[in-house]
N, C-alpha and C positions, 0 to 999 in steps of 0.2 A: 587470404589465406585457405589455407584447407583443414581437412582433418585427417589426423593422421590414418595409416591405414588399419582395419582390424587386422587381428589375426586370423588366418582360414581354420576353418575345420579342422583340416589334417595337423594345424600347426596347436592344436587347443586340444587335441586329441593325444598328441606325441607331447606334450605337456601333463598333460592327466596321467599318460601310461609312466613316466616317467617320476613324477607323484607319487605314484600310485608303489614302482617299486622301493622306491627309497623308504615310504610307510610302512612298507612290508619285509624290508633287509632288517630295519630295528626294530621293528618287533619281532622278529625271526631273533637278531640279536638278542632280546631282553626273552622271550620265554626258553632262550638255549640255556643261557644264563642259570634260568629259577630251577631248569630241568638238575644241572650239573649241580648249583646248591643243594638244593631238596636230596639226590641221589648221594654224594657228599659227605653230608648231617648224618643222612641213613648207617650209611657202613660207620661212620664217625662213633655211631649209638651202638651199633652190634659188635662192635671191638672191645670187649671187657678186659680188666685188669686180668692176667694170667694167659692172655691168650700169645701162640705164637705170635713170633713175625712174622712167619710165612702166611700164618693165616691173615694177617693182619694189611698185609700188603694185597694178598686178593679180594679184601674186602671194597678194595675204594679200586673207582674208575683207570686211575691215570698210575703211572710209576712213581714213585716217589723221591724227591732229591735229599738224600742222608744231609743230616747235621755231626756231625761230633767235636771232640774238643777243639780236634785240629783245622776241621776244616765249617767252615759258620754257615755254608751253604744257603740257599735265600734268607734264613734269618734276620739279615739285617735287615732287609724292608719290613719286617713286623718285629721282633723283638727287643729290646735293649739289654745289656748286658749282662743283669741279673734275672732274665730270664732264659740264658742258655743253657743247653741240656749239659747237665754237672752231675756228679755223682750222686746217687744210683744210677741213674743216666749212662749209657755210656755211646747210644744211636738215639737221633731224633729222627722221625721221618718226615718228610716236608709232601703234601697234597697242595699245589698253588695251585687257586685256578687259572685255567687256560685262558680263559676270556675277562677276568678281571686279576690279574696280579697286580700283587702290591696291595690289593683289597680286599683279599680272603685267603684264606689258606688254612687247612687242616694237620695236626701234628700226632704223632704218635711214639711215645718214648719207650725207649728198650732197653732192657739190663743186661747187664752180664749173661744171664744164661736164657737170653734171647726171649724173655716174656715181656709185653707191656706192662708197664708198670706206670702210666699215666696219658691221656689223652687231653688234648684243645682244638679250638675253634678261633680260629685269629680274624681279625676282619679291620680297615680302619674305618671310619667314618665318611 
């Protein structure tokens, strides 16, 4: 009966590098997710009632997805019917987290005068 061959030093180094690369990729994803959440939360808190739609759009990092009475936008993944944009809201702008879609989003509600009337942070457990 012979012993199994031990991996060569070169094979062990390759496995170590692969493991290190996977850990670095996971850590980068987590850090990037946290940076995006921090920046979007900061932008949301800077947008207050009465802010113009244009200024609200410019505060966030990404292009928003609109929700109107006729177009639910990304609301289906987060909201129930009772939380939809309804009068005086005529437009809800959604910023969905690009690395955590379906888990985190931010919204700003706009009235007929293009002014912010509300804002929300949406998250899924």
